[in-house]
C-alpha positions as CSV (number, residue, x, y, z in Angstrom):
1,M,109.4,89.6,94.6
2,T,111.3,91.6,97.0
3,I,112.9,93.5,94.1
4,L,109.8,94.3,92.4
5,A,108.4,95.8,96.2
6,S,111.5,97.7,96.3
7,L,111.5,98.8,92.7
8,L,107.9,100.0,93.2
9,L,108.8,102.0,96.3
10,W,111.8,103.9,95.1
11,V,109.4,104.9,92.1
12,V,106.7,106.4,94.6
13,C,109.7,107.9,96.9
14,L,111.5,109.6,93.9
15,S,108.4,110.8,92.1
16,C,107.7,112.6,95.5
17,H,111.1,113.7,95.4
18,A,110.5,115.2,91.9
19,G,107.0,116.7,93.0
20,L,109.1,118.3,95.6
21,Q,111.3,120.2,93.5
22,P,108.9,121.3,90.7
23,V,110.8,124.4,89.3
24,R,113.9,121.9,88.6
25,Y,111.6,119.0,86.7
26,G,109.4,121.5,85.2
27,L,106.2,120.4,86.8
28,P,103.3,122.0,88.4
29,L,103.6,123.5,91.7
30,S,101.5,121.9,94.6
31,S,100.1,123.4,97.6
32,A,102.1,123.2,100.9
33,P,100.2,120.4,102.8
34,Y,100.8,118.2,99.7
35,R,104.6,119.3,99.6
36,T,104.3,117.9,103.4
37,G,102.7,114.6,103.0
38,M,105.3,114.2,99.6
39,W,108.1,114.6,102.3
40,A,106.7,112.3,104.5
41,V,105.8,110.1,102.0
42,R,109.6,110.2,100.2
43,L,111.1,109.3,103.6
44,I,109.0,106.3,104.6
45,T,109.2,104.3,101.2
46,S,112.6,104.7,100.9
47,L,113.1,102.9,104.6
48,M,110.4,100.4,104.1
49,A,112.3,99.5,100.7
50,L,115.6,98.9,103.1
51,V,113.4,96.8,105.5
52,I,111.8,94.9,102.6
53,T,114.8,94.0,101.1
54,L,117.1,93.6,104.4
55,R,114.8,90.4,105.2
56,D,117.1,88.6,102.4
57,G,120.2,89.2,104.4
58,T,122.1,91.9,105.0
59,I,124.3,91.9,102.0
60,I,121.8,90.5,99.5
61,G,119.4,93.6,100.4
62,M,121.9,96.2,100.4
63,V,122.9,95.2,97.0
64,E,118.9,94.7,95.9
65,W,118.1,98.1,98.0
66,C,121.1,99.9,95.9
67,M,120.3,98.2,92.7
68,T,116.7,99.4,92.5
69,F,117.5,103.1,93.3
70,P,118.5,103.9,89.7
71,V,116.5,101.5,87.8
72,A,113.4,103.3,89.4
73,G,115.5,106.4,88.6
74,V,115.2,106.1,85.3
75,I,111.5,105.2,85.4
76,V,110.6,108.0,87.0
77,A,113.0,110.4,84.7
78,V,110.8,109.0,81.8
79,C,107.4,109.9,83.5
80,V,108.9,113.2,83.9
81,A,109.9,114.0,80.9
82,G,106.3,112.9,79.4
83,L,104.7,115.4,82.1
84,R,106.9,118.9,81.7
85,R,104.9,121.5,81.1
86,D,107.0,123.2,78.9
87,R,107.5,120.4,76.2
88,P,106.6,121.4,72.6
């Protein structure tokens, strides 16, 4: 369950990261209040994932935290590719 929670938190974090760089990822622009919220969510979710995984122990927790990041990155990349505004 820890890995699933960490994965979900990383997906939210990386989605906000992509939303903060809309030109790079070809996403629609967002307003300033949403960008501030996404910045805060990006910070909080990554720290929450770290805290959740460290409950399993320091070494195992760090491995889980670092392991779920790239998996979440692939999930977000596939979703962003489906949302691009300049696709044919």
